[in-house]
KELO-27565 format. One record per residue: x, y, z of N, C-alpha, C in turn. Coordinates in steps of 0.2 Angstrom, whole numbers, plus 5000, padded with zeros to 4 digits. Each point is the difference from the previous one (the first is absolute). Example, Ala and Ser with C-alpha at 12.3 -4.5 7.8 and 13.67 -1.06 7.14 Angstrom:
BEGIN
5066  4972  5039  4996  5006  5000  5004  5006  5000 .
4998  5005  4996  5004  5006  5001  4996  5005  5003 .
This chain:
BEGIN
4971  5019  4956  5003  4995  5004  4995  4998  5005 .
4999  4994  5001  4995  4997  5005  5003  5001  5007 .
4997  5002  5005  5002  5000  5007  4997  4994  5004 .
5003  5000  5006  4998  4995  5005  4997  5003  5006 .
4998  4996  5005  4998  5002  5006  5005  4997  5006 .
5000  5004  5005  5003  4998  5006  4996  4994  5004 .
5003  4995  5001  4997  4994  5004  5000  5001  5007 .
5006  5002  5003  5001  5001  5007  5007  5004  5001 .
5001  5003  5006  5006  5003  5002  5002  4997  5006 .
5006  4997  5001  5003  4997  5005  5005  5004  5004 .
4999  5001  5006  5005  5004  5004  5004  4994  5005 .
5006  5000  5000  5004  4995  5004  5006  5003  5004 .
5000  4999  5006  5006  5003  5004  5003  4994  5004 .
5006  4998  4999  5003  4995  5004  5003  5004  5006 .
4999  4997  5006  5003  5003  5006  5004  4995  5003 .
5007  5000  4999  5005  4996  5003  5000  5001  5007 .
4999  5006  5002  5001  5002  5008  4994  4996  5004 .
4995  4997  4997  4995  4997  5003  5002  4994  5004 .
5006  4997  4997  5002  4994  5004  5002  5001  5007 .
5002  5006  5001  5002  5002  5007  4995  5005  5004 .
4996  5003  4996  4996  5005  5003  4993  5000  4996 .
4995  4997  5003  4993  5000  4997  4997  5006  4999 .
5002  5005  5004  4997  5007  5000  5001  5003  4993 .
5006  4999  4997  5002  5002  4993  4995  4998  4995 .
4998  4993  5000  4995  4997  4996  4993  5004  5001 .
4998  5001  5006  4994  5004  5001  5000  5007  4998 .
5005  5003  5000  5001  5007  4998  5000  5000  4992 .
5003  4995  4997  5000  5000  4993  4993  4998  4997 .
4996  4996  5004  4993  4998  4998  4996  5006  5001 .
5001  5005  5005  4996  5006  5000  5002  5005  4995 .
5006  5000  4998  5002  5005  4995  4997  4998  4993 .
5000  4993  4998  4998  4998  4994  4992  5001  5000 .
4997  4999  5006  4993  5001  5000  4998  5007  4998 .
5004  5005  5003  4999  5007  4998  5001  5001  4993 .
5005  4997  4997  5001  5001  4993  4994  4998  4995 .
4998  4994  5002  4994  4996  4997  4993  5003  5002 .
5000  5005  5003  4994  5003  5003  4995  4995  5004 .
5004  4997  5005  4996  4996  5004  5000  4993  4999 .
5002  4997  4994  5000  4993  4999  5005  4997  5004 .
4998  4994  5003  5004  4997  5005  5005  4995  4996 .
5006  5001  5002  5005  4995  4997  5000  4993  5002 .
5002  4996  4996  5000  4992  5002  5007  4999  5002 .
5001  4997  5005  5007  4999  5003  5003  4993  4996 .
5006  5001  4998  5003  4994  4996  5004  4997  5006 .
5000  4993  5000  5004  4996  5005  5006  4997  4996 .
5005  4999  5004  5006  4996  4997  4998  4993  4998 .
5002  4997  4995  4998  4993  4998  5005  4995  5002 .
5006  5003  5002  5005  4995  5002  5005  5004  5005 .
5004  4996  5004  5004  5004  5004  5007  5001  4997 .
5003  5006  5002  5007  5002  4997  5004  5002  5006 .
5004  4996  5002  5004  5001  5006  5004  5006  5000 .
5004  5002  4994  5004  5005  4999  4996  5007  5001 .
4993  5000  4999  4996  5006  5001  4996  5000  5006 .
5001  4995  5004  4997  4999  5007  4992  4999  4998 .
4998  4997  4995  4994  4999  4997  4997  4993  5001 .
4994  5000  5004  4997  4993  5001  4994  5000  4996 .
4998  4994  4998  4994  4998  4996  4994  5003  5003 .
4996  5003  4997  4994  5003  5003  5000  5007  5003 .
5006  5003  5000  5001  5006  5003  4997  5005  4995 .
4996  5006  5003  4998  5005  4995  5006  5004  4997 .
5000  5001  4994  5006  5004  4997  4998  5006  4996 .
4994  5000  4997  4998  5006  4996  4993  5001  4999 .
4998  5006  5001  4993  5002  4998  4999  5001  4993 .
4994  4998  4997  4999  5002  4992  4993  5002  4999 .
4999  5005  4996  4994  5002  4998  4999  4999  4993 .
4994  4997  4998  4998  4999  4993  4995  5006  4998 .
5000  5002  4994  4996  5006  4998  5001  5006  5003 .
5007  5004  4996  5003  5007  5002  5003  5002  4993 .
5068  5061  4981  5005  5000  4994  4996  4995  4995 .
4996  4996  5002  4996  4995  4996  5002  4993  5000 .
4997  4996  4997  5002  4993  5001  5002  4997  4993 .
5004  4995  5000  5003  4997  4994  4995  4996  4996 .
5001  5001  4994  4995  4995  4995  5003  4993  4999 .
5006  4999  5003  5003  4994  5000  4998  4995  5005 .
4995  5001  5004  4998  4996  5006  4994  4995  4999 .
4999  4999  4993  4995  4995  4999  5003  4993  5000 .
4996  4996  5003  5003  4993  5000  4997  4996  4994 .
5002  4994  5000  4998  4995  4994  4993  5000  4999 .
4996  5001  5005  4993  4999  4999  4996  5007  4999 .
5004  5005  4999  4998  5006  4998  4997  5005  5006 .
5002  4997  5006  4998  5004  5006  5005  5005  5002 .
4999  5005  5003  5004  5006  5002  5002  4999  5007 .
5007  5000  5001  5002  5000  5007  5005  5006  5002 .
4999  5003  5006  5004  5005  5002  5001  5000  5007 .
5006  5002  5002  5001  5000  5008  5001  5007  5002 .
4998  5001  5006  5001  5006  5003  5003  4999  5007 .
5006  5004  5001  5005  4999  5005  4997  5003  5007 .
4996  5004  5000  4998  5004  5006  4992  5001  5000 .
4997  4998  5005  4993  5000  5001  4998  5008  5001 .
5005  5004  5002  4998  5007  5002  4998  5004  4994 .
5000  4997  4994  4998  5004  4994  4992  5000  5000 .
4997  4995  5003  4993  5000  5001  4997  5005  5005 .
4997  5005  4998  4998  5005  5005  4995  4997  5005 .
4997  4995  4999  4995  4997  5005  5004  4996  5006 .
5006  4998  4999  5004  4996  5005  5004  5005  5004 .
4998  5000  5007  5004  5005  5004  5007  4997  5002 .
5004  5005  5001  5007  4998  5001  5001  4995  5005 .
4996  5000  5006  5001  4995  5005  4999  4992  4998 .
4996  4999  4994  4999  4994  4998  5005  4997  4995 .
5005  5003  4999  5006  4998  4996  5006  4999  5003 .
5005  4996  4998  5006  4999  5003  5005  5000  4994 .
5007  5000  5002  5005  5000  4995  5000  4995  4995 .
5001  5001  4994  5000  4995  4994  4994  4997  4999 .
4994  5003  5001  4994  4997  4999  4997  5002  4994 .
4999  4995  4995  4997  5002  4994  4994  4995  4998 .
4998  5001  4994  4994  4996  4998  5001  4999  4992 .
4998  4994  4998  5000  4998  4993  4993  5000  4998 .
4999  5003  4994  4993  5001  4997  5000  4996  4993 .
4995  4996  4999  5000  4997  4994  4993  5001  4997 .
5000  5003  4994  4993  5001  4997  4999  4994  4995 .
4995  4996  5001  4998  4994  4996  4995  5002  4995 .
5001  4999  4994  4996  5001  4994  4996  4994  4998 .
4995  5001  4997  4996  4995  4997  5004  4997  4993 .
5003  5005  4997  5004  4998  4994  5007  4998  5002 .
5003  4996  4996  5007  4998  5000  5005  5004  4996 .
4997  5005  4996  5004  5004  4996  5003  5005  5003 .
5007  5001  5000  5004  5005  5003  4998  5007  4997 .
4999  5000  4993  4999  5006  4996  4993  5003  5002 .
4995  4995  5000  4993  5003  5002  5000  5002  5007 .
5003  4997  5005  5000  5002  5007  5004  5007  5001 .
5006  5000  4996  5003  5007  5000  4996  5005  4998 .
4997  4999  4994  4996  5005  4997  4994  5002  5005 .
4997  4995  5003  4995  5002  5005  5002  5004  5005 .
5006  4999  5003  5003  5004  5006  5001  5007  4997 .
5002  5000  4994  5002  5007  4997  4993  5004  5000 .
4995  4997  4997  4993  5003  5000  4998  5002  5007 .
5001  4996  5005  4998  5002  5007  5004  5006  5002 .
5006  5002  4997  5004  5005  5003  5005  4998  5005 .
5002  4993  4999  5005  4997  5005  5006  5004  4999 .
5004  5002  5005  5006  5004  5000  5006  4996  4998 .
5001  4998  4994  5006  4997  4997  5005  5005  4999 .
5006  4998  5001  5006  5004  4999  5000  5002  4992 .
5003  5006  4999  5000  5003  4993  5006  4996  4997 .
4998  4998  4994  5005  4996  4996  5006  5005  4997 .
5006  4998  5001  5005  5005  4998  5002  4999  4993 .
5000  5005  4996  5001  5000  4993  5008  5000  4999 .
5003  4995  4997  5007  5000  4999  5001  5002  4992 .
5005  5004  4999  5001  5002  4993  5007  4997  4998 .
C-alpha cells in the first residue's frame, strides 16, 4: 500500500475566558508555544460580534499554531485529515501547571497530502501512532 506525507500539524485552542480576561489568552499562547517548541501562535480575532457571548468584532479569541488509552481511528474527516481533541494541557510535560486553567484544551489536526483515509490511517500506524485497540466481537 502506498503511503502519504504529513503536510502540516495545526494546534488550536479557543479561549472563551479571553473576552473578560486578556491574561488567559496570553497564558494559553505561552503554553502552546511550549508545546510547539517555541513556534509563536497566530492570534485569531472574532469576525463578527455576538452579544450573547459578550464578543465584539476584532476581539482576540484563540491562539493557533500550524506545524505540530490511545486515539480513535474514527476521527478522520472527509478530506482524510486526522483530528483529535485533548481536554487538558497538563498532559504535555513542557507546560507548567501555572500556565493552564480549568477546562483548557487543544484541538490538533494532522493535515496530509493525500485525501485517502485508508492511506493516511496506514501511515499513522506505520509511525506508531497510539490508536485504540480494536475490540474483537464474537
